[in-house]
DOBA-651711 format. One record per residue (C-alpha): x negated, y negated, z negated. Coordinates in steps of 0.2 Angstrom, whole numbers. Layout:
<sites>
SITE       u       v       w
SITE       X       Y       Z
...
</sites>
This chain:
<sites>
SITE       u       v       w
SITE    -184    -138    1120
SITE    -202    -136    1123
SITE    -199    -138    1141
SITE    -191    -156    1136
SITE    -205    -170    1141
SITE    -213    -179    1130
SITE    -211    -199    1132
SITE    -225    -212    1124
SITE    -212    -222    1116
SITE    -203    -218    1100
SITE    -188    -212    1098
SITE    -175    -223    1097
SITE    -167    -228    1080
SITE    -150    -226    1077
SITE    -143    -246    1075
SITE    -142    -251    1057
SITE    -126    -259    1058
SITE    -119    -241    1064
SITE    -129    -233    1050
SITE    -122    -242    1038
SITE    -105    -240    1043
SITE    -107    -220    1043
SITE    -116    -224    1023
SITE     -98    -231    1017
SITE     -87    -216    1028
SITE     -99    -203    1019
SITE     -96    -210    1002
SITE     -77    -207    1004
SITE     -72    -227    1003
SITE     -61    -225    1019
SITE     -55    -208    1015
SITE     -37    -203    1015
SITE     -42    -191     999
SITE     -49    -205     989
SITE     -35    -206     978
SITE     -35    -187     974
SITE     -53    -188     971
SITE     -54    -198     954
SITE     -46    -183     949
SITE     -58    -175     935
SITE     -70    -163     943
SITE     -73    -146     935
SITE     -83    -143     922
SITE     -88    -127     924
SITE     -89    -122     942
SITE     -97    -127     959
SITE     -94    -122     978
SITE    -108    -114     987
SITE    -108    -113    1006
SITE    -120    -104    1017
SITE    -127    -103    1035
SITE    -112    -114    1043
SITE    -121    -115    1059
SITE    -111    -129    1067
SITE    -110    -127    1086
SITE    -102    -143    1092
SITE    -107    -138    1110
SITE     -95    -122    1109
SITE     -83    -131    1123
SITE     -98    -139    1135
SITE     -84    -151    1145
SITE     -83    -161    1128
SITE    -104    -161    1126
SITE    -104    -179    1134
SITE     -92    -187    1127
SITE     -99    -181    1110
SITE    -116    -189    1114
SITE    -109    -204    1120
SITE     -98    -206    1104
SITE    -102    -209    1084
SITE     -99    -195    1073
SITE     -86    -205    1065
SITE     -76    -202    1083
SITE     -81    -183    1085
SITE     -67    -175    1076
SITE     -55    -184    1089
SITE     -63    -177    1104
SITE     -67    -160    1098
SITE     -47    -158    1094
SITE     -46    -162    1113
SITE     -54    -143    1116
SITE     -44    -132    1128
SITE     -54    -117    1119
SITE     -43    -116    1104
SITE     -48     -98    1096
SITE     -60    -100    1081
SITE     -78     -91    1086
SITE     -77     -74    1086
SITE     -90     -62    1078
SITE    -104     -63    1088
SITE    -103     -82    1088
SITE    -109     -97    1078
SITE     -94    -109    1071
SITE     -85    -120    1083
SITE     -75    -134    1077
SITE     -58    -124    1073
SITE     -68    -112    1063
SITE     -77    -126    1052
SITE     -60    -135    1051
SITE     -51    -119    1044
SITE     -68    -116    1032
SITE     -66    -133    1026
SITE     -49    -134    1020
SITE     -49    -118    1015
SITE     -61    -124    1001
SITE     -54    -140     998
SITE     -38    -129     994
SITE     -47    -116     984
SITE     -60    -126     974
SITE     -50    -146     976
SITE     -62    -153     962
SITE     -79    -143     961
SITE     -92    -150     948
SITE    -104    -151     963
SITE    -107    -142     981
SITE    -122    -132     984
SITE    -127    -128    1004
SITE    -141    -117    1007
SITE    -146    -121    1025
SITE    -143    -120    1042
SITE    -131    -131    1047
SITE    -136    -130    1065
SITE    -132    -116    1077
SITE    -144    -105    1083
SITE    -153    -110    1100
SITE    -147    -128    1098
SITE    -161    -134    1107
SITE    -159    -124    1123
SITE    -139    -125    1123
SITE    -140    -143    1122
SITE    -155    -144    1139
SITE    -145    -130    1148
SITE    -126    -140    1144
SITE    -133    -157    1149
SITE    -147    -158    1160
SITE    -155    -169    1149
SITE    -174    -170    1144
SITE    -173    -187    1137
SITE    -181    -182    1120
SITE    -173    -198    1111
SITE    -155    -191    1116
SITE    -158    -174    1109
SITE    -164    -181    1093
SITE    -150    -192    1091
SITE    -138    -179    1096
SITE    -145    -168    1080
SITE    -142    -182    1068
SITE    -126    -185    1075
SITE    -121    -166    1071
SITE    -127    -167    1052
SITE    -120    -183    1051
SITE    -105    -176    1057
SITE    -104    -161    1044
SITE    -107    -175    1032
SITE     -93    -183    1035
SITE     -81    -167    1035
SITE     -87    -164    1020
SITE     -84    -183    1013
SITE     -68    -181    1019
SITE     -62    -165    1008
SITE     -74    -171     993
SITE     -77    -191     994
SITE     -86    -191     977
SITE     -92    -175     972
SITE    -111    -172     973
SITE    -117    -162     987
SITE    -133    -152     987
SITE    -142    -147    1005
SITE    -156    -137    1009
SITE    -163    -134    1026
SITE    -162    -119    1036
SITE    -176    -112    1048
SITE    -163    -118    1063
SITE    -160    -136    1057
SITE    -175    -144    1066
SITE    -176    -153    1084
SITE    -188    -141    1090
SITE    -179    -124    1084
SITE    -181    -109    1074
SITE    -193    -110    1059
SITE    -203    -124    1068
SITE    -198    -138    1053
SITE    -213    -150    1051
SITE    -218    -159    1034
SITE    -216    -175    1036
SITE    -208    -172    1055
SITE    -193    -182    1063
SITE    -179    -171    1058
SITE    -182    -173    1038
SITE    -187    -192    1042
SITE    -171    -194    1051
SITE    -161    -185    1036
SITE    -169    -189    1022
SITE    -155    -205    1015
SITE    -140    -194    1020
SITE    -146    -180    1011
SITE    -149    -191     996
SITE    -132    -201     997
SITE    -124    -182     998
SITE    -133    -178     983
SITE    -130    -195     974
SITE    -150    -195     970
SITE    -160    -210     969
SITE    -173    -216     979
SITE    -186    -204     972
SITE    -176    -193     982
SITE    -183    -197     998
SITE    -202    -194     996
SITE    -203    -176     992
SITE    -188    -174    1006
SITE    -197    -182    1018
SITE    -215    -173    1015
SITE    -207    -157    1010
SITE    -189    -156    1014
SITE    -189    -151     994
SITE    -181    -163     980
SITE    -180    -161     960
SITE    -164    -171     953
SITE    -154    -169     937
SITE    -139    -154     938
SITE    -124    -166     936
SITE    -113    -155     927
SITE    -125    -148     914
SITE    -134    -159     902
SITE    -153    -154     902
SITE    -155    -146     916
SITE    -160    -149     935
SITE    -158    -143     952
SITE    -173    -140     961
SITE    -172    -137     981
SITE    -185    -128     991
SITE    -189    -128    1009
SITE    -193    -109    1009
SITE    -194    -108    1027
SITE    -211    -115    1026
SITE    -215     -98    1017
SITE    -206     -86    1033
SITE    -218     -74    1038
SITE    -213     -81    1056
SITE    -217     -99    1052
SITE    -223    -108    1066
SITE    -225    -127    1062
SITE    -221    -138    1077
SITE    -221    -158    1080
SITE    -207    -164    1090
SITE    -216    -181    1092
SITE    -231    -170    1102
SITE    -219    -161    1114
SITE    -215    -146    1100
SITE    -232    -141    1101
SITE    -238    -128    1086
SITE    -248    -139    1074
SITE    -256    -134    1058
SITE    -248    -135    1043
SITE    -252    -133    1023
SITE    -235    -135    1019
SITE    -235    -118    1011
SITE    -246    -120     998
SITE    -241    -138     994
SITE    -224    -132     992
SITE    -229    -118     978
SITE    -241    -133     968
SITE    -226    -147     971
SITE    -214    -130     964
SITE    -225    -127     948
SITE    -227    -146     944
SITE    -208    -150     943
SITE    -207    -134     932
SITE    -220    -139     920
SITE    -212    -157     919
SITE    -195    -149     917
SITE    -204    -138     902
SITE    -209    -152     895
SITE    -192    -162     895
SITE    -184    -146     888
SITE    -175    -143     903
SITE    -167    -128     912
SITE    -170    -127     930
SITE    -157    -120     945
SITE    -167    -115     962
SITE    -160    -115     978
SITE    -167    -111     995
SITE    -163    -104    1011
SITE    -173     -88    1013
SITE    -174     -79     999
SITE    -192     -69     995
SITE    -191     -50     997
SITE    -189     -40    1014
SITE    -178     -43    1028
SITE    -169     -26    1026
SITE    -158     -29    1041
SITE    -172     -30    1054
SITE    -183     -15    1046
SITE    -169      -6    1044
SITE    -165      -5    1065
SITE    -184      -8    1067
SITE    -188       8    1060
SITE    -172      16    1067
SITE    -178      11    1086
SITE    -197      19    1081
SITE    -191      33    1076
SITE    -180      37    1090
SITE    -183      55    1098
SITE    -199      58    1089
SITE    -200      74    1081
SITE    -210      67    1065
SITE    -199      52    1063
SITE    -197      56    1045
SITE    -218      52    1041
SITE    -220      38    1028
SITE    -232      28    1041
SITE    -219      26    1054
SITE    -208      19    1042
SITE    -220       8    1034
SITE    -224      -1    1049
SITE    -206      -6    1052
SITE    -205     -16    1035
SITE    -204     -35    1038
SITE    -204     -46    1024
SITE    -194     -61    1023
SITE    -209     -73    1014
SITE    -229     -69    1018
SITE    -232     -58    1004
SITE    -246     -69     997
SITE    -231     -82     993
SITE    -219     -71     987
SITE    -233     -64     974
SITE    -236     -82     970
SITE    -217     -86     968
SITE    -214     -71     959
SITE    -229     -75     946
SITE    -220     -94     944
SITE    -205     -84     940
SITE    -211     -75     926
SITE    -224     -90     920
SITE    -207    -100     919
SITE    -193     -90     914
SITE    -190     -97     898
SITE    -186    -113     911
SITE    -178    -106     929
SITE    -160    -101     922
SITE    -153     -94     941
SITE    -160     -96     957
SITE    -147     -96     974
SITE    -150     -92     993
SITE    -143     -89    1009
SITE    -150     -84    1027
SITE    -147     -66    1029
SITE    -126     -70    1032
SITE    -123     -56    1017
SITE    -116     -55    1001
SITE    -132     -50     989
SITE    -145     -51     977
SITE    -162     -51     973
SITE    -168     -44     955
SITE    -188     -49     949
SITE    -193     -35     940
SITE    -177     -26     934
SITE    -184     -16     922
SITE    -188     -33     909
SITE    -177     -36     897
SITE    -171     -52     907
SITE    -175     -52     923
SITE    -177     -67     933
SITE    -162     -65     949
SITE    -158     -73     967
SITE    -141     -74     972
SITE    -139     -73     991
SITE    -123     -80     996
SITE    -113     -76    1013
SITE    -111     -87    1028
SITE     -97     -95    1037
SITE    -104     -91    1054
SITE     -97     -74    1060
SITE    -113     -72    1072
SITE    -120     -58    1065
SITE    -101     -49    1063
SITE     -97     -53    1044
SITE     -83     -62    1041
SITE     -84     -81    1036
SITE     -83     -85    1016
SITE     -89     -93    1004
SITE     -93     -93     986
SITE     -87     -99     968
SITE     -99     -99     953
SITE     -93    -103     936
SITE    -107    -108     922
SITE    -109    -112     904
SITE    -115    -126     896
SITE    -135    -118     894
SITE    -134    -117     914
SITE    -131     -98     911
SITE    -117     -90     925
SITE    -102     -84     919
SITE     -94     -77     933
SITE     -94     -78     953
SITE     -78     -76     968
SITE     -80     -74     986
SITE     -66     -80     996
SITE     -66     -75    1016
SITE     -56     -77    1032
SITE     -46     -61    1036
SITE     -39     -64    1054
SITE     -52     -72    1062
SITE     -48     -60    1078
SITE     -30     -69    1079
SITE     -35     -86    1071
SITE     -34    -103    1082
SITE     -29    -121    1084
SITE     -10    -114    1081
SITE     -13     -98    1072
SITE     -19    -104    1055
SITE     -35     -95    1046
SITE     -29     -86    1033
SITE     -43     -86    1019
SITE     -39     -75    1002
SITE     -50     -68     986
SITE     -62     -53     991
SITE     -66     -50     974
SITE     -72     -57     958
SITE     -89     -52     949
SITE     -83     -48     933
SITE     -67     -39     937
SITE     -76     -29     953
SITE     -93     -24     943
SITE     -84     -24     926
SITE     -99     -34     921
SITE     -99     -46     907
SITE    -110     -61     916
SITE    -119     -64     931
SITE    -137     -61     927
SITE    -152     -53     928
SITE    -148     -39     916
SITE    -130     -37     924
SITE    -138     -38     941
SITE    -152     -24     937
SITE    -137     -13     930
SITE    -127     -15     946
SITE    -141     -12     956
SITE    -144       5     945
SITE    -127       8     950
SITE    -128       5     968
SITE    -142      19     970
SITE    -135      33     960
SITE    -116      32     963
SITE    -110      36     980
SITE     -93      26     977
SITE    -102      12     968
SITE    -116      11     984
SITE    -101      11     996
SITE     -90      -2     987
SITE    -106     -13     987
SITE    -110     -11    1004
SITE     -92     -16    1011
SITE     -94     -31    1002
SITE    -114     -35    1008
SITE    -104     -37    1026
SITE     -89     -46    1018
SITE     -76     -33    1021
SITE     -80     -34    1040
SITE     -74     -21    1051
SITE     -83     -28    1067
SITE    -101     -19    1060
SITE    -108      -3    1064
SITE    -122       1    1053
SITE    -136      15    1057
SITE    -138      28    1047
SITE    -145      27    1027
SITE    -140       9    1029
SITE    -135       8    1011
SITE    -154      14    1005
SITE    -160       2    1015
SITE    -151     -14    1009
SITE    -150      -8     991
SITE    -169      -5     991
SITE    -171     -24     996
SITE    -164     -27     978
SITE    -179     -25     970
SITE    -193     -21     982
SITE    -198     -39     985
SITE    -217     -34     990
SITE    -219     -21    1007
SITE    -228      -9     993
SITE    -212      -9     982
SITE    -201      -7     994
SITE    -209       6    1004
SITE    -210      16     986
SITE    -191      15     988
SITE    -185      15    1007
SITE    -199      25    1016
SITE    -200      39    1003
SITE    -183      42    1000
SITE    -181      44    1018
SITE    -170      58    1025
SITE    -174      63    1044
SITE    -166      49    1053
SITE    -153      51    1066
SITE    -149      41    1080
SITE    -133      37    1076
SITE    -126      21    1073
SITE    -127       4    1083
SITE    -132     -13    1079
SITE    -122     -26    1074
</sites>
């Protein structure tokens, strides 16, 4: 992307007539499921899908046709692919896997109260893949292709869920300039603002905060006196580097992290004054990147006689967010504990959770959902969450693809229930107290720890974890800051071994 030559002229906007046609399609007025959609939506269950990482360029031979066509024509083009297998472990989501995933969601939960999509709609390396395949340096053409990809995903969701509110949040790959680069007020947020608003069934007040911060505050459509606040936590990442597409993807200064947390508190104040509960949704969760930390520690300690030294382990710790922002976010969770009922994230591609201050009577928590993309060797999956009228969570279930290695356009994907939280862990509700208890059991009971680790990877046999991985992953549940994580992981380390592979 950075090799694209920047042109002085502004990007060409999509023709107004074509855009209006798209909006009509997205609203479902031409959808074959429109009649069925009139059935009542669930009053107590919603669907979470995360980290789709759709790659429309998986079959390079079709990219020119896709680029020259409108999103409504893409499905017909993608069906022509000679590459008929689902994306395999280590790859992002191709058309066949996307189609199967959405069909499985529809078959499993045809009328959810709403859908929550926790970021990373675009595949990894999207800019470089487009340039490598097309050899096209025209930045306007690339910008249009990114927008068309997002529009196509919206059309595919609307084909199956014509009237369901769909809430999306940006992920670190969701920007024209690439990974961790999303710019506040930049082209990606401008191009997707009205589309995101339409999906959410929100009013025009949605547009300003989306374009400025990739965030929004909207009523929860299923719970009286409740709201959903979507946060663009890419801004808070330890490796966030804002770049401006209009300046050739040059790195630019940004005050977005501080502005985001200031905006969040203003919304929490308003919710408290209105006696409303809040659900937070975002892409990158707070805490430690345990996967990267574990593998970095293994690499640093390999072959060293003093590998168990705490200092070496400490140097391997990689935070998800800048620790300063994590600390400020934690303060908000405590300050507005009476307002915030639950938080939802994605990003790690794993089935996990965070507990903030697990020793508290009613700790805050973040439920982290696994991915559709099998790029990190987990099985594709999605989550259903049931809730009560007061905004508390009652239960959740994960469904996953069991035959990824063999599925294709002619061999259907086989999706099944992996587990139901209440049955799997014998816990009454999905809340901070139950998750704190589960965390304690994961740490203290080997059988529970092994089972939790299996579900963490969505029952995948394609992952080969390094030694002592369970400890590293489990410590991330409560160790949101480097010091707490070090006390849990580094001070509990046995002598590392050189065994284990990298997924």
